[in-house]
Structure formats: structure tokens, C-alpha cells
N, C-alpha and C positions, 0 to 999 in steps of 0.2 A: 889215384882216382880209379874207381871200380870199373867204369866202362873201358878205360884204357887198358887195364889189366886183362879184361875179357878179350878185347880185340887182339892184343899182343899174343895171347895164348892161342887164338884161332889162326893167326898168321903163322905161328910156329909149327902148326900141323902140316902146312904145305899142301893142303887139299881143301876142296869145298865139301860141305855137308848138308844135313837135313835142315839146319836152321841158320846157315850162313853161306854167303856167296861172295866171290871176288869179282870186281869189275875194273877194267883198266881205266875207264872214263865214264862220265855221266851219260845216261840214256839220251839219245838224240831224237827219241820218239816218245811222246807222252803215253800212247797206248801200251808200249812195251814197259814203261815205268809202272803203270797201273797194274799190268799183268804180273810183274814181279812182286809188287806189294801185296796183291791178292794171294799169290802163291805162298808167300811167307806168312801172311796173316792166318792162313789155313794150314800152317805146318803141322806135321804129325808128331813132333817131338814134345809138344806142350810146353814150349819155352819162348822167351823173347827171341826174336830173330834179327839178323844183321846183314845188310847189303853193304859191303865194304868196298869203297870206290877209291881208285888210285893204286890198285894191286893186281899183279899178274895172277894167272890161274894157279901157279905154284906157291903163292903167298909172298912173293918178292914185291917190295914196295917201289912204285914208280912215282907216286904222288899225283895229285890232281892239278890241272891247269887252273890257276886262280882266275883267269880271264875267260874261261869256258862259258859261253853263253847258255849252255844247257845246265849249268850248275844251279842247284836249288837249295834254299834254306827251309827250315821247318814251316814257316808261314806259307811259302809258295806251294809246298807239297800238300799241306792241309787245305789250302784254297782249291787246289786241283781236286782233292777227294770230296770236298764239300759240295761240288757241283755235279757229282755223279748220282745217278738213281740207283740206290742200293737196297737190297732186301732187308725189310724191317727197319730201314733207316739206320742200321748199325754201320759205323765206319771204323776202320782200323785206327788205333792210337799210334801215330807215327811222329817221330821227330828226327832231326839231323844233328849230329855231333861231329864237328871237325876235331881231328887229333893231330898233334905235332909228332912227327916220327923222323928222327935223324935229318932235320932241316927240310923235311917234306911234309905236305899236308895230306892226310887221309880223311875223306868224308865218310861217315857211317850213317846210313839210314837205319834207324832202330824201330822195329815194329813190336810193340808190347804184346805179350801173350794175353789172350782174353778168352772167356767162355762164350762169347757172342758169335761163335762160328756156326755154320760156314758164312764167310763174307762173299757176296756175289753181287753182280749188277742185275738190275731189272730192266735196263735199257742199254742197247749196244753203245760202245764208245769207240770212235774211230779217229785215227790220226795217220795221214799219209799212207793209206792202204794197209794199215795194221788195225785189226778189229778185236776188241775185247768183247766177247759174246755175252748177251743177256742170259741169265739163268744157267750159266755154265759155272760149275764149281771147280776152281783151280786149287792145286796143292803142290807139295814138293815131296819127292821120295828120294832119299839119299841126296845126291847132288843134281837131280833132274827136276825141273818144273813140269807141270802138266802143260802140254802144248796149247798155244793160244786159241787154236781152233777145235780143241777137244775139251772133254770134261773128265774129272777124276773118276776112277773106278768106283763102283757102287759101294764096296766095303769101306773105301776111304771117306765117301760122302756120309755113310752111316755113322762112322766114327765121329765126324765133325758135328753131326746133329746130336748125337748122344752127349758130346761134350757140352753143347749149348744147354741141354736139359739136365746135365749133371748125372746122367744115368750110369756112367762108368765110375763115378766117385763113390767112396765109402760113405756110410751113413754119417760118420763124424764130419767128413769133408763137406757134405751137404748141409749139415747143421751150421758149420762155420760160415758158409755162404749165406744161408737164410738169416743168420743173426745180423748180417749187414743190411738186410732189407727192412729197415726200421718201420716204414709206413704200413707194413702188412702184418704186424703182430698186434694182437688184441684179444678180445673175448666177446661172446654173445650175451646180451642182456635180455630183459623182458620188455624192452621198448618196442612197441608194435610198429612204429613208423620206420625205425632204423635200428634193428637189434644189434648190429655190429658196432662195437666200441673199439676205436683205434687206440693203441697204446697199452703198455703193461702197467697195470694199476693194482698192485698187491694189497693196497688198502681196502679195495672194494671187491676184488675177485682173487681167489687163491691160485688161479692158473692163467696162462696166456697161450694161445695157439697161433700158428701161422695161417693166415686167411686162405691161402691157396694150397698149402700143404699141412692140413690140420693134424696129420699124424705126428707132427713135431709139436711137443707140448712142454712148457716150462711150468712147474708146479711148486707152490710154496708148501712146506711140510709144517702144518700147524700143530701137530701133536708132539713136536720135538724142539720147541723154542727154548732157548737158554739165555737168560739175561746175564750180562757180564759187567762188572763194576771195577773201577780203579785199575784198569790194565792197559787201555789203549790210548796212546797219546793224541790221536786225531779226535778223540771225544772232547778235548778241550776247546775245539772250535765250534761246539754246539751248546745250546743253552742247557739242555738236560744233563750234559756231561757224562752220559752213559750210552752204551751201545747194546742192542739186543741182537744176538746172533741167531739167524734164521736159516736153517737148511733149505735148499731148493734142489729139486731133481728135474732132469730133462729126459723126456721119454721120446722114443720113436715107436708109435703104436703103444704097445704095453711093455716094450723093452727099455729098461733103464740104460741110458748111454752116458750120463754125466751127472756128477753131484758136486755141489759147492755150497758156499754160505754167503748170505747177505748180512749186512749190518743195517739195522733200523735205527736211524738217528732222529732225535727230537720227535719220535712217534709218528713221523710223516715221511721221512726220506729213506728210501731203500737204495742201498749201493752195495756192489760186491765188496766183500771183505778184502782189503788190500794186502799186498805182499810187504814184507819188511826187508830193507836192504841197509847196508852200511859201508862206509869207507874210512880208512885210517886217516887220522889227522892229529897233529901235535896239540891243537887247541880244542879237540873234541872232548867227549866224555867216554869213559870206559874203565876197565879194570887196571890194575897196577902195571900190567905188561903191555897193554896196547890201548891207545885212545882212539875213539871212533865217533863218527857222526852217523846217526841212524835216520832213516827216512822211510816213508810209505810210498808205494808205487803200484802201477798197473802196467801190464804188457798189452799193447793194443791188439796184437794178433792172437791173443788167447781167448778162451771162452769168457773169462772174467773181464777182460778188456772190452770185448764186444758187448757184454751185458751192461757195462758202465754206460756205453753209448746208447744202448737200447732203453735203459731205465731213465735216462736223462734226455730222451728225445734228440739224441745226436749232439748234445751240447757239452757232455761230460762235465756239467756244472754240479758240483757236490755241495753247494751252499744251501742250507735249509732256510725256510722262511723265518726261522727263529735263531739262525746261526749268529756266531760272534765273528766280527771282522769280515775279511773277504772269503773265508772258509775254504780257500783253495790250498789245501795242505798236501795234495798229491803230486807226484811226478808220473807222467805217462810216457813210457818208452815205446818205440815202434815195435821192437822185438828184443829178444834176449841179448843179441849181439850188441845192440845199442846200450843196453844196461851195462854190459861189460866194458864198453868203451868209455862210458861216463865215469864209472868207478876208477878206471885207469887214469882218466883225465884229472879227476878230483884229487887223487893221491899224488899226482905229479905236479900239481899247481897249488900248493898251500897258500900262495900269495893272494888267492882269491877269497880267503877267509875274511868275512866282514865283521870286524870287531864291534861295530856300532849295533849289530843285532844282539850281541851277547847281553847287553844291559837292558834291552827292551822287554816290556811285559806285553808280548804279542797276542796272548790269549788269556782268558781268565777262567781256568778250569774249575769246575765245581768239585772235581775229584782230584786226588793226588795221583800223579802218574810217575813212573820210573824216570829218574833224571835223564836217561838216555833218550826218552821220547818227549821231553819238554819241547814246547813249540819253538823255542829258540833254535834248537838243533834241526827241527823240521824246516825252519826258515833258512838256516844256513845251507842245507842240502838244496833247497829251491834256488838259492842264490848261486850256488855252483852250477846248477843245471842251466840257469839263464846265461851264465858265462859260456857254458858248453855250447849252447845254441848260437850265441852271438859270434863265437869264433868259428862257426861253421863245422863243428864237430858232429852235429846231429845228422 
């Protein structure tokens, strides 16, 4: 389990740091708990942070008292945070994860890293003569929190505000952030009442801009369109049976920062051109030395993965109005690591091969595709991915 590995690594260090802290027991004062959470929410390491309870300052584990009345679960902490008056109504994303360690229990308060810094109160919170101050920004430097009656130094506050507005990030990092902001991409039309048109619509406009950061622009390259026939297996899921590859360019002001290609399906549906993957399998298709099952996929945290969400209004639905069958031929991985784990899983578990798929005519292509990309093998890969998810491997 990933979180357990992280915590064991921090315990092995034997000291506290900029994004983790050891506590012998749970806080007996809610104001002190809130103060700790705010400090770690505003940590300067730009990482998830961890308050590890049931541990001495040197990392030795004593465990928590299961009957401690101050012990809290995720719901209790989030209920506490939900009742606070906070700047911009932004609240830290916090949850509690108990961990078994040599017949002892460690409770870990996990505070997710976020760009919504700085987190701060707009109304004082008090509990038994401890006061978390309104409009005070708390942080953590090395192993020390900002004192509860103080505020972070100006340069630390400046850093946290820059983090919120992505000022310290590279242009590419800002692009990746903006691509997730689906509702603010679109273009301006000649409609006098409301010239702003929300959504990316390359059928009617060759570009899209971000409404609040129009220096970021996605542009369809109309003078370099190339039609492709009889080569892509996913075309068999569409009535036309062909794909037109269309280059697009992404600009920051006039600087080109990224290029990729879209596939235009059934003359109406624009989708990023998918990646091709494969895994070895004794009943797959391949050359004389190795059999394989091929599949098409996207990586969610890449530009193409984010464009898929943007072009389908967050639904990642690639079925066209004229499509054949359910049209969902793609696999979407969270990241490249998940793709690697899936391939390893599929090759280790040939028993999940579904022989019933092999004889089905799952799509009716108008074009002839390579046998490796026949819809039967696309469906086999999807079947393995469903098993991958069901067994909790995702």
C-alpha cells in the first residue's frame, strides 16, 4: 500500500521535517489541531503532508490509544473544518488513515497538496484559551510551525499567494492546470447578446481560448489536414470507417508550446489521436515469435488525455452520433505507471482471456484493418482492463 510505504520511510528518518510531524497522541485541543492542519496545508515543500500520531519525536512507534476520546476519523475532522470561516471558502482536503505497525495502530492525518494556498481563517477560532487568529497565515519551515499567535514571514506568504495563481509555475504547467478548467474554454462569436461561446467546437471555429487567460490558445491547423484510410482499428467503431488526422497547435501568446493531432470521426467528432499499446498473450495476434493483443489508450495526465476530457465536455465519451455499437474502444490510464502495471497484470493472468469474444463480430468496419487491430482484440484488452479494475489493481 503506497501510503504505508511513505509513512514507514518517514519513520525511518528518525526526525520531523517540512511536510511531516510526529505526535505521541491525538490533540486534546481543537484549536491546536486546526492550527496544525493549517500549517501543513500551507507547507512550503509543495507536497502532501502527514501528521503521524502514535509516534515519538525520534520516529519510534508507541501506537495510539484506541479508546482515546480525542481520536478522530475523516468525517469528524472534515466536520470541524466545514464549520470554520475560511478565506475564499477554500478548505484543506484532509483524511485520516490508520496503519497497522507491529501490533500497534498509527493514525495518519493526510493533508493533500493544493494550489488553493494560503489557507487561513477569516474569523477567530478558540478552544480552551487557545486561539487560531483570523487573517493570520500559518506555515511550516523545516520542523517548526508558525506560532499560533504569529503570522508567517512576508516572503513565505508571497510564495503561497504565487502558488495559488500559478505564478511560479512554468508555462507548460500552467497549461496543464488550465486544460482541467473545462467550463472556461471557448471562443467569441458575433452574437451581440452573448458573444462568448463556451466549449471547444472545431466544427465552427478553428481556435479555442481560455476565457480568463486568453494568451493560451488551441488552434486547428486547416492547411495541413491529411485523410487516412484503412489503417486505424478504432475506425471500425464509426459509420464512415475513416479517420482524418488534423494537426493542432497550442500557443502561449505567439509562442508555440505544444503540437499534437486530432482524429476527426464521422465528420463530426474530434478526439485526440490515441496511443497504441500491446501485451503478450498466447491467444493474441502477432508475428511468428510473439503473440500480442493490441489496444488504443489515453493517459489522463497528459495533454492528449486532458484534451479528450475538454473535447467531450468532461465525459470522455467518444461515441459519435453515427457510431456503431457502444463506441467505447479506448482505455484511459491515470498515468504511465498505471499503464505499466496493467500490462504486467495482463501478461501474468492469461486466464482472463475471454474466448467468447473471439468469435463475435463486435464491429462492422467499412475498411479493412490489420488483424492486430481487429475490434475483437480491442475488446479483449478492455476485458482485461475491467478485471484489472475489479481486482483493485487500478
